[in-house]
N, C-alpha and C positions, 0 to 999 in steps of 0.2 A: 979488744978486739971483739967486734960481734958477726954474726952469723947470716946472709944476707941470703937468701933463697931466691933464685928465679925463673920463673917457664919463659922456654921459647919455645915457637916453633922452627922446623927448618925443613926446608923443600926438600923431598929426599931426588929431587932429579937438579938443580943449579946450585943448590946449597944457602939460599937466600934464607936470613933471621929474621923473626919480625916476633915482638912480644905478642902476645893474647892479652883479652881479653878478659881480667878478673873480676868478678863481682862476689860481695859479701866477706867474711873476714875468717883468717885461716880458724879451721881445720874446715870449714862448712864453706868454702868458697865455690862459685863457677864456672868452668874455664871454659871459655869460648874461641871459636878458630879468630882471627883475625879477617877483617872482610875482604870477600872475594877468593880465601883459602879453599880448598877441595880437597878430598880427601877420598881413596878408593885403595881397595884393598889394607889397609893398615899401612899407607904411604900417605905420607902432607905432601901438598902440591902447592906451590903460590898463585896467584893472580896469572901471570904468564904461560907457566908449565903447563895450569889447570885447562887454562885453554885450548890450544895445544894438542893436549890430550882431549878433550872432547871432540875438537874438530875431529881429528885421528878417528875415534872413535866411530864417530856419525859415520864418517869417508868410511870405515872398514864395515859397518852396518847396512849403507847404502851398496855396496858390492856385494854382500852376502843377498839381499833384496834381489841384486840382479842376474844373478846367477851366476 
């Protein structure tokens, strides 16, 4: 039996799982977030949750600007 190592990104909000894009050969591999995924404060978000978070953030910032 062989050992298979897999890395995945898990959305910290909805739980969606996606494999990252990995370039290079272990142990010199470069791991890149899947397309559309975002990160803030150490949390990973899928594209759907990330877009919702960005909209909420923009709304909060515009309300702060308006007083």
